[in-house]
C-alpha positions, 0 to 999 in steps of 0.5 A, a space after each residue: 500500500 502506498 501512503 495515500 491508500 493508507 491515509 484514505 483507508 483510515 489506517 495509521 502508518 504506525 498501525 500498518 508497521 506494527 501489523 506488518 511486523 506481527 504478521 511476519 513474526 506470526 507466519 514465521 512462528 506458524 512455519 516453525 510449528 509446522 516444521 516441528 510437527 513434521 520432525 515430531 512425526 519423523 521422530 515418532 516413526 523412528 521411535 517405532 522402528 527402534 521399538 520394533 527392533 528392540 522387541 524383535 531382539 528381546 524375542 530372539 534372546 528369549 528363544 535363546 534362553 528356551 534353547 538353553 533349557 532344551 539343550 540341557 534337557 537333551 544333554 540329560 537324555 544323552 547321558 541316560 542313553 549312554 548309561 542304557 547303552 552301557 547296560 545293554 552292552 553288559 547284558 549282551 556280553 553276559 548273555 553271550 557268555 551263557 
């Protein structure tokens, strides 16, 4: 607006300056808020990816824990099988001697 239009509209030049300064600041604030929302959305997406990765790793660790239990059980069964094999060999030897 040129000075004659401002005067005819009944707007004081200082009011126009204040409005201009406040408007540009408000637009900057609005833009900053928009950028913050976008970065917040990206951070939430990254957080969800990290959370999913963490949960997957936790599941793997729990599976490894259950595998350790199963391996211990297999080892116990192997020991029992070895003892039974020895007993069978001894019985076969005794039966062969008869």
